[in-house]
NUMI-422787 format. One record per residue (C-alpha): residue in three letters; chain; x, y, z. Coordinates in Angstrom, 1 decimal, always signed. Last residue first. Example, Ala and Ser with C-alpha at 12.3 -4.5 7.8 and 13.67 -1.06 7.14 Angstrom:
BEGIN
   type   mol     east    north       up
    SER     A    +13.7     -1.1     +7.1
    ALA     A    +12.3     -4.5     +7.8
END
This chain:
BEGIN
   type   mol     east    north       up
    THR     A    +10.8     -9.3    +21.5
    GLN     A    +11.1     -5.6    +22.0
    SER     A    +10.4     -4.8    +25.5
    GLU     A    +11.0     -1.4    +27.0
    ASP     A    +13.6     -0.2    +29.5
    THR     A    +13.0     +3.5    +29.4
    THR     A    +10.6     +3.5    +32.3
    PRO     A    +13.4     +2.1    +34.6
    ALA     A    +12.7     -1.3    +36.2
    VAL     A    +11.7     -1.4    +39.8
    PRO     A     +8.0     -2.1    +39.4
    GLY     A     +8.6     -4.3    +36.3
    PRO     A     +8.7     -2.9    +32.7
    LEU     A     +6.3     -4.7    +30.3
    ARG     A     +7.6     -7.7    +28.4
    THR     A     +5.5     -8.4    +25.4
    VAL     A     +6.6    -11.4    +23.3
    PHE     A     +6.8    -11.2    +19.5
    PRO     A     +7.5    -14.4    +17.7
    ARG     A    +11.1    -15.2    +16.7
    LYS     A    +13.0    -14.9    +13.4
    ASN     A    +15.5    -12.5    +15.1
    LYS     A    +15.5    -10.0    +12.3
    ALA     A    +11.9    -10.2    +11.3
    VAL     A    +10.7    -10.0    +14.9
    SER     A    +13.1     -7.1    +15.6
    TYR     A    +12.1     -5.2    +12.5
    VAL     A     +8.4     -5.5    +13.2
    ALA     A     +8.9     -4.5    +16.9
    THR     A    +10.8     -1.4    +15.8
    LEU     A     +8.1     -0.6    +13.3
    LEU     A     +5.6     -0.8    +16.2
    LYS     A     +7.8     +1.5    +18.3
    ARG     A     +7.8     +4.1    +15.4
    MET     A     +4.0     +3.7    +15.0
    VAL     A     +3.6     +4.3    +18.7
    ALA     A     +5.6     +7.5    +18.4
    ILE     A     +3.4     +8.5    +15.5
    LEU     A     +0.4     +7.8    +17.7
    ALA     A     +1.7    +10.1    +20.4
    VAL     A     +2.1    +12.9    +17.8
    LYS     A     -1.5    +12.3    +16.8
    PRO     A     -2.7    +12.5    +20.4
    PRO     A     -0.9    +15.7    +21.1
    LYS     A     +2.2    +15.4    +23.4
    GLY     A     +1.9    +16.7    +26.9
    ARG     A     +4.4    +14.4    +28.6
    ASP     A     +1.5    +12.3    +30.0
    ILE     A     +0.2    +11.8    +26.4
    ALA     A     +3.6    +10.4    +25.4
    ARG     A     +3.6     +8.1    +28.4
    GLN     A     +0.1     +6.9    +27.6
    TYR     A     +1.1     +6.0    +24.0
    CYS     A     +4.1     +4.0    +25.2
    ALA     A     +2.0     +2.2    +27.8
    ARG     A     -0.5     +1.3    +25.1
    LEU     A     +2.4     +0.1    +23.0
    TRP     A     +3.5     -2.4    +25.6
    PRO     A     -0.1     -3.4    +26.5
    ASN     A     -1.1     -4.0    +22.8
    LEU     A     -4.9     -3.6    +22.4
    ARG     A     -5.5     +0.2    +22.3
    ALA     A     -2.2     +1.6    +20.9
    ALA     A     -2.1     -1.5    +18.7
    ALA     A     -5.5     -0.7    +17.2
    ILE     A     -4.4     +2.9    +16.5
    THR     A     -1.2     +1.6    +14.9
    PRO     A     -3.1     -0.9    +12.8
    MET     A     -5.2     +2.0    +11.5
    TRP     A     -2.1     +4.1    +10.5
    LEU     A     -0.1     +1.3     +9.0
    ALA     A     -1.7     +1.4     +5.6
    ALA     A     -1.0     +5.2     +5.5
    ARG     A     +2.7     +4.6     +6.2
    LEU     A     +2.8     +1.9     +3.6
    ARG     A     +1.4     +4.2     +0.9
    ALA     A     +3.6     +7.1     +2.0
    ASN     A     +6.8     +5.2     +1.6
    GLY     A     +9.3     +7.7     +2.8
    LEU     A    +10.4    +11.3     +2.3
    PRO     A     +8.0    +14.1     +3.5
    CYS     A     +9.7    +13.9     +6.9
    LEU     A     +7.0    +14.3     +9.6
    PRO     A     +6.7    +17.7    +11.1
    ALA     A     +9.0    +19.1    +13.7
    GLN     A     +7.4    +21.1    +16.6
    GLY     A     +8.3    +24.3    +18.4
    PRO     A    +10.6    +25.5    +15.7
    ARG     A    +14.1    +26.7    +16.8
    TRP     A    +15.6    +29.2    +14.4
    LEU     A    +18.5    +31.0    +16.1
    GLY     A    +21.0    +29.5    +13.8
    SER     A    +19.5    +26.6    +11.9
    LYS     A    +17.2    +23.9    +13.1
    SER     A    +15.0    +21.7    +11.0
    THR     A    +14.1    +18.2    +12.2
    ALA     A    +11.9    +16.3     +9.7
    PRO     A    +10.5    +13.8    +12.2
    VAL     A    +10.6    +10.1    +11.6
    ALA     A     +7.8     +7.7    +10.6
    GLY     A     +8.6     +7.9     +6.9
    VAL     A     +8.4     +4.2     +6.0
    TYR     A    +12.0     +4.2     +4.8
    ALA     A    +13.1     +6.1     +7.9
    ALA     A    +11.4     +3.6    +10.2
    PHE     A    +13.3     +0.8     +8.4
    ALA     A    +16.6     +2.7     +8.8
    ALA     A    +15.9     +3.2    +12.5
    ALA     A    +15.2     -0.5    +12.9
    SER     A    +18.7     -1.2    +11.5
    ARG     A    +20.6     -2.2     +8.4
    PHE     A    +17.4     -2.9     +6.5
    HIS     A    +17.1     -6.4     +4.9
    ALA     A    +15.4     -7.6     +8.1
    PRO     A    +12.2     -5.8     +7.0
    ASP     A    +11.8     -8.5     +4.3
    ASP     A    +10.1     -7.9     +0.9
    VAL     A     +9.9     -4.1     +1.7
    ALA     A     +6.4     -3.1     +0.3
    ALA     A     +4.8     -6.5     -0.3
    ILE     A     +6.1     -7.9     +2.9
    ILE     A     +4.7     -4.9     +4.8
    ARG     A     +1.4     -5.2     +3.0
    ALA     A     +1.2     -8.9     +3.7
    ALA     A     +1.7     -8.2     +7.4
    THR     A     -1.1     -5.7     +7.3
    LEU     A     -3.4     -8.2     +5.6
    PRO     A     -2.6    -10.8     +8.2
    ALA     A     -3.3     -8.5    +11.1
    ILE     A     -0.6     -6.6    +12.9
    GLY     A     -2.2     -4.9    +16.0
    VAL     A     -0.9     -7.4    +18.6
    ILE     A     +2.5     -8.6    +17.2
    THR     A     +2.2    -12.4    +16.5
    THR     A     +1.1    -11.5    +13.0
    LEU     A     +4.6    -10.5    +12.2
    LEU     A     +5.8    -14.1    +12.7
    GLN     A     +3.4    -15.3    +10.0
    ALA     A     +4.7    -12.7     +7.6
    VAL     A     +8.3    -13.9     +8.2
    SER     A     +7.8    -17.6     +7.6
    HIS     A     +5.1    -17.4     +4.9
    GLN     A     +2.6    -20.3     +4.9
    ARG     A     +0.2    -18.6     +7.3
    VAL     A     +0.6    -15.4     +5.3
    ARG     A     -0.4    -17.2     +2.1
    ARG     A     -3.6    -18.6     +3.6
    ASP     A     -4.6    -15.2     +5.0
    ILE     A     -3.9    -13.6     +1.6
    GLU     A     -6.1    -16.3     -0.1
    SER     A     -8.9    -15.5     +2.3
    GLN     A     -8.3    -11.8     +1.6
    VAL     A     -8.7    -12.5     -2.2
    GLU     A    -11.9    -14.5     -1.7
    ARG     A    -13.4    -11.9     +0.6
    ILE     A    -12.5     -9.1     -1.9
    LYS     A    -14.1    -11.1     -4.8
    GLN     A    -17.3    -11.5     -2.8
    ARG     A    -17.5     -7.8     -2.0
    LEU     A    -16.8     -6.9     -5.6
    ALA     A    -19.7     -9.1     -6.9
    ASP     A    -22.1     -7.7     -4.3
    ILE     A    -21.1     -4.1     -5.0
    ASP     A    -21.2     -4.7     -8.8
    ASN     A    -24.8     -6.1     -8.6
    CYS     A    -25.9     -3.2     -6.4
    LEU     A    -24.3     -0.7     -8.8
    TYR     A    -26.1     -2.2    -11.8
    ARG     A    -29.4     -2.2    -10.0
    VAL     A    -29.1     +1.4     -9.1
    HIS     A    -28.2     +2.3    -12.7
    ALA     A    -31.2     +0.4    -14.0
    ARG     A    -33.6     +2.2    -11.7
    HIS     A    -32.1     +5.6    -12.6
    THR     A    -32.5     +4.8    -16.3
    PRO     A    -36.1     +3.5    -15.9
    THR     A    -37.0     +6.9    -14.3
    ASP     A    -38.1     +7.9    -10.8
    HIS     A    -36.1    +10.9     -9.8
    ARG     A    -38.2    +13.4     -7.9
    ALA     A    -37.5    +12.2     -4.3
    ILE     A    -39.1    +14.3     -1.6
    SER     A    -40.5    +11.1     +0.0
    LEU     A    -43.8    +11.2     +1.8
    LYS     A    -45.1     +7.8     +0.4
    ALA     A    -41.6     +6.5     +0.5
    ALA     A    -41.3     +7.2     +4.3
    GLU     A    -44.5     +5.3     +4.9
    ILE     A    -43.2     +2.3     +2.9
    LEU     A    -39.8     +2.4     +4.6
    GLN     A    -41.3     +2.4     +8.1
    ALA     A    -43.7     -0.5     +7.2
    ALA     A    -40.7     -2.5     +5.8
    ARG     A    -38.7     -1.7     +9.0
    ASN     A    -41.4     -3.2    +11.2
    SER     A    -42.3     -6.1     +8.9
    GLY     A    -38.8     -7.5     +8.6
    LEU     A    -36.0     -6.4     +6.3
    VAL     A    -34.7     -9.9     +5.7
    HIS     A    -31.7    -11.9     +6.9
    ARG     A    -32.9    -15.4     +7.7
    ARG     A    -33.6    -17.0     +4.4
    GLY     A    -30.8    -15.5     +2.4
    TYR     A    -30.5    -11.8     +1.4
    GLY     A    -33.1     -9.1     +1.9
    LEU     A    -36.7     -8.4     +0.9
    ARG     A    -39.3    -10.4     +2.8
    ALA     A    -40.7     -7.3     +4.5
    VAL     A    -41.0     -5.5     +1.2
    GLN     A    -43.0     -8.4     -0.3
    ASP     A    -45.3     -8.4     +2.7
    ALA     A    -45.8     -4.7     +2.6
    SER     A    -46.9     -4.8     -1.0
    THR     A    -44.9     -3.0     -3.7
    THR     A    -46.2     +0.1     -5.4
    VAL     A    -45.1     +2.5     -2.6
    PHE     A    -41.6     +0.8     -2.3
    ASP     A    -41.1     +1.1     -6.1
    GLN     A    -42.0     +4.8     -5.9
    ALA     A    -39.2     +5.4     -3.5
    THR     A    -36.7     +4.1     -6.0
    PRO     A    -34.5     +1.1     -6.5
    CYS     A    -36.9     -1.5     -5.0
    GLN     A    -35.7     -5.0     -5.9
    ARG     A    -32.0     -4.2     -6.3
    LEU     A    -32.3     -1.6     -3.5
    THR     A    -33.3     -4.3     -1.0
    ALA     A    -30.5     -6.7     -1.9
    THR     A    -27.9     -3.9     -2.0
    ALA     A    -29.0     -2.5     +1.4
    VAL     A    -29.4     -5.9     +3.1
    TYR     A    -25.9     -7.1     +2.0
    SER     A    -24.3     -4.0     +3.4
    ASP     A    -22.4     -1.4     +1.4
    LEU     A    -25.2     +1.1     +1.7
    SER     A    -24.8     +1.2     +5.4
    ARG     A    -27.5     +3.1     +7.3
    VAL     A    -30.7     +1.2     +6.3
    TYR     A    -33.6     +2.9     +8.1
    ARG     A    -32.6     +6.6     +7.9
    ARG     A    -30.6     +5.8     +4.8
    PHE     A    -33.8     +5.2     +2.8
    GLU     A    -35.0     +8.8     +3.4
    PRO     A    -33.0    +10.0     +0.3
    PHE     A    -35.1     +7.8     -2.1
    CYS     A    -34.2     +8.4     -5.8
    LEU     A    -31.8    +11.3     -5.7
    HIS     A    -30.0    +10.6     -2.4
    VAL     A    -30.1     +6.9     -3.3
    LEU     A    -28.4     +7.7     -6.6
    ARG     A    -25.6     +9.6     -5.0
    HIS     A    -25.0     +7.0     -2.3
    LEU     A    -24.9     +4.3     -5.0
    GLN     A    -22.0     +6.2     -6.7
    ARG     A    -20.2     +6.4     -3.4
    VAL     A    -20.7     +2.6     -2.9
    ARG     A    -19.4     +1.9     -6.4
    ASP     A    -16.3     +4.0     -5.8
    GLY     A    -15.6     +2.2     -2.5
    PHE     A    -15.9     -1.2     -4.1
    ASP     A    -13.5     -0.1     -6.9
    GLN     A    -11.0     +1.0     -4.4
    SER     A    -11.3     -2.2     -2.5
    LEU     A    -10.9     -4.2     -5.7
    ARG     A     -7.7     -2.3     -6.5
    ASP     A     -6.3     -2.7     -3.0
    ASN     A     -7.1     -6.4     -2.9
    ILE     A     -5.5     -7.0     -6.3
    ARG     A     -2.3     -5.1     -5.2
    VAL     A     -2.2     -7.1     -2.0
    LEU     A     -2.5    -10.3     -4.0
    GLU     A     +0.3     -9.2     -6.4
    LYS     A     +2.6     -8.5     -3.4
    LEU     A     +1.8    -11.9     -1.9
    GLU     A     +2.7    -13.5     -5.3
    GLU     A     +6.0    -11.6     -5.4
    ASN     A     +6.8    -12.6     -1.9
    SER     A     +6.2    -16.3     -2.6
    ALA     A     +8.3    -16.1     -5.8
    SER     A    +11.2    -14.4     -3.9
    PRO     A    +11.8    -10.7     -4.2
    LEU     A    +15.0     -9.6     -6.0
    PRO     A    +17.9     -8.4     -3.8
    THR     A    +19.0     -4.9     -4.9
    ALA     A    +22.7     -4.8     -5.6
    ALA     A    +24.5     -2.3     -3.4
    PRO     A    +25.1     +1.2     -4.6
    ARG     A    +28.6     +2.2     -5.7
    LYS     A    +28.1     +6.0     -5.2
    GLN     A    +30.5     +7.4     -7.8
    ALA     A    +30.3     +4.7    -10.5
    ALA     A    +26.6     +4.0     -9.9
    PHE     A    +25.9     +7.7    -10.3
    ARG     A    +28.0     +7.7    -13.5
    ALA     A    +25.8     +4.9    -15.0
    ILE     A    +22.6     +6.6    -14.0
    ARG     A    +23.8     +9.9    -15.6
    VAL     A    +24.8     +8.1    -18.8
    ALA     A    +21.3     +6.5    -19.1
    ASP     A    +19.6     +9.8    -18.2
    THR     A    +21.6    +11.7    -20.9
    PHE     A    +20.3     +9.3    -23.5
    ASP     A    +16.7     +9.2    -22.3
    THR     A    +16.7    +13.0    -22.3
    LYS     A    +17.1    +15.6    -19.6
    ALA     A    +19.3    +18.6    -20.4
    ARG     A    +20.1    +21.3    -17.8
    ALA     A    +22.4    +19.5    -15.4
    LEU     A    +23.6    +21.7    -12.6
    ASP     A    +26.0    +18.9    -11.5
    GLU     A    +24.3    +18.6     -8.1
    GLN     A    +21.0    +18.9     -9.8
    ALA     A    +21.7    +15.7    -11.7
    PHE     A    +22.5    +13.8     -8.5
    ARG     A    +19.3    +15.2     -6.9
    ARG     A    +17.3    +13.7     -9.8
    ILE     A    +19.2    +10.4     -9.6
    ARG     A    +18.5    +10.1     -5.9
    LEU     A    +14.8    +11.0     -6.4
    PRO     A    +14.5     +8.2     -8.9
    ASN     A    +15.2     +5.7     -6.1
    LEU     A    +17.6     +3.1     -7.5
    VAL     A    +17.3     -0.5     -8.5
    ALA     A    +20.9     -2.0     -8.3
    VAL     A    +21.3     -5.0    -10.5
    PRO     A    +24.1     -7.6    -10.1
    PHE     A    +24.4     -9.6    -13.4
    GLY     A    +24.3    -13.4    -13.1
    ARG     A    +22.5    -14.1    -16.4
    ARG     A    +19.3    -15.0    -14.4
    ASP     A    +19.6    -11.6    -12.6
    LEU     A    +19.8     -9.7    -15.9
    ALA     A    +16.6    -11.4    -17.2
    LEU     A    +14.8    -10.8    -13.9
    CYS     A    +15.7     -7.2    -13.9
    LEU     A    +14.6     -6.7    -17.5
    ASN     A    +11.2     -8.4    -16.8
    ARG     A    +10.8     -6.0    -13.9
    GLY     A    +11.7     -2.8    -15.6
    TYR     A     +8.3     -1.6    -16.7
    HIS     A     +6.5     -2.7    -13.6
    GLY     A     +7.1     +0.3    -11.5
    THR     A     +9.9     +2.5    -12.7
    ALA     A    +12.6     +2.1    -10.1
    GLU     A    +15.7     +3.6    -11.7
    MET     A    +18.4     +1.5    -13.2
    ALA     A    +21.9     +0.3    -12.3
    VAL     A    +24.0     -2.6    -13.6
    LEU     A    +27.3     -3.3    -11.9
    ILE     A    +30.2     -5.0    -13.6
    ASP     A    +33.4     -6.6    -12.6
    LEU     A    +32.5     -9.9    -14.3
    PRO     A    +29.0    -10.5    -15.7
    GLN     A    +30.4    -11.5    -19.2
    GLY     A    +29.5     -9.4    -22.2
    LEU     A    +27.5     -6.3    -21.6
    ILE     A    +27.0     -5.3    -25.2
    GLU     A    +26.0     -8.7    -26.4
    PHE     A    +23.8     -9.1    -23.3
    LEU     A    +22.0     -5.9    -24.3
    ARG     A    +21.6     -7.0    -28.0
    ASP     A    +20.1    -10.3    -26.9
    TYR     A    +17.7     -8.3    -24.7
    GLY     A    +16.6     -6.1    -27.6
    ALA     A    +16.0     -9.1    -29.8
    ALA     A    +13.9    -10.9    -27.1
    ASP     A    +11.7     -7.8    -26.6
    GLU     A    +11.7     -4.4    -25.0
    THR     A    +13.7     -2.7    -27.7
    LEU     A    +17.2     -1.4    -27.0
    THR     A    +18.5     +2.1    -27.7
    THR     A    +22.2     +2.7    -27.2
    PRO     A    +23.9     +5.4    -25.2
    LYS     A    +27.6     +5.3    -26.0
    VAL     A    +29.5     +2.4    -24.6
    LEU     A    +32.8     +3.1    -22.8
    ILE     A    +31.9     +6.6    -21.5
    ARG     A    +34.4     +7.9    -19.0
    GLY     A    +32.9     +8.1    -15.5
    GLU     A    +36.3     +7.5    -13.8
    GLU     A    +35.3     +4.0    -12.7
    ASP     A    +34.3     +3.1    -16.3
    VAL     A    +31.1     +4.0    -18.1
    VAL     A    +28.4     +1.9    -19.9
    SER     A    +25.2     +3.2    -21.5
    VAL     A    +21.8     +1.6    -22.0
    VAL     A    +18.6     +3.1    -23.4
    HIS     A    +15.4     +1.1    -23.0
    ALA     A    +12.4     +0.6    -25.4
    GLN     A     +8.7     -0.1    -25.2
    SER     A     +7.7     +1.1    -21.7
    GLY     A    +11.0     +2.8    -20.9
    VAL     A    +13.9     +2.1    -18.6
    ASP     A    +17.0     +4.3    -18.6
    ILE     A    +19.8     +1.8    -18.1
    GLY     A    +23.1     +2.7    -16.6
    VAL     A    +25.9     +0.2    -16.7
    PHE     A    +29.1     +0.5    -14.6
    ARG     A    +32.3     -1.2    -15.5
    MET     A    +35.1     -2.1    -13.2
END
């Protein structure tokens, strides 16, 4: 059997082939990221018989290559770069180049025999891209709001006493018309009262009078055309990004309703459509894991137990390994589930009764929530809460 190692790059890849004993059959060869390079690769590999292709997960750089190999019938194992790094440390490797990495990946595949990685379906790939767009827009939205907060503090710091949320429609509509305190002073009370968005949502006469009085006594000393223009730019950006986020999230909701697994995940109280989309985007299908414990380990909701000799720590921290982005995305849904889901609320309360700190109890709830996600995806059935009866033992908890 042949084992192919590919070190993926942005413009070129390096491929090497070894046999079952790790002997090099094809020396490291550079291939360009284009049609000619792919043709050269398939010429080197030959027929997809008794062969396994391995490469590191490198974001988007290797996706076209994975799809091209999959269409030709080659099994492809996408590996965690940490495993290759630890494999190199095991051999006390000192050199690290594209050529040595290609050989090392091939030899890792020959020794460990990793399973081929299933490629995501077209629907999962689109859902993943929508989640990525939503995250990017949300980050840009937050950046603009923070920049607006800085300018408001310079141009009219008292404004937030009367309009608390700078990311709201009324804040952006008002600041677009009156970016500084001086603008409120020079604008009539009636015009300020009519500021807002739409026909119904306006500041009103009471808040307008309060803002004008506060502007007359404002400590702001920044009242230049540049500051006014910057405030207006940010307000326009915030409104545009807010609208784009709403459109993307509406599309995510529609895709989730059409997705068999994602729709089932939303039957778990605490899992909203966006959270279900994040799970599918991160793992494709939770049922691909061999067990619920393996799924929780991938997310990182497991303790890093460390005991040696007489060393017995009081508490074990979370394991640093795992998908930190997915774990962070599940934190707020876990809090919501601990409040709204009767099964998980009981789990949280039992942990608190045993003297666990609230955050530790929430991690236990997250672990149970991941178990429910795995069970729903595995059994392809909606989640149904079954609380323990009066005579049932407290450890007999419902899954689905």
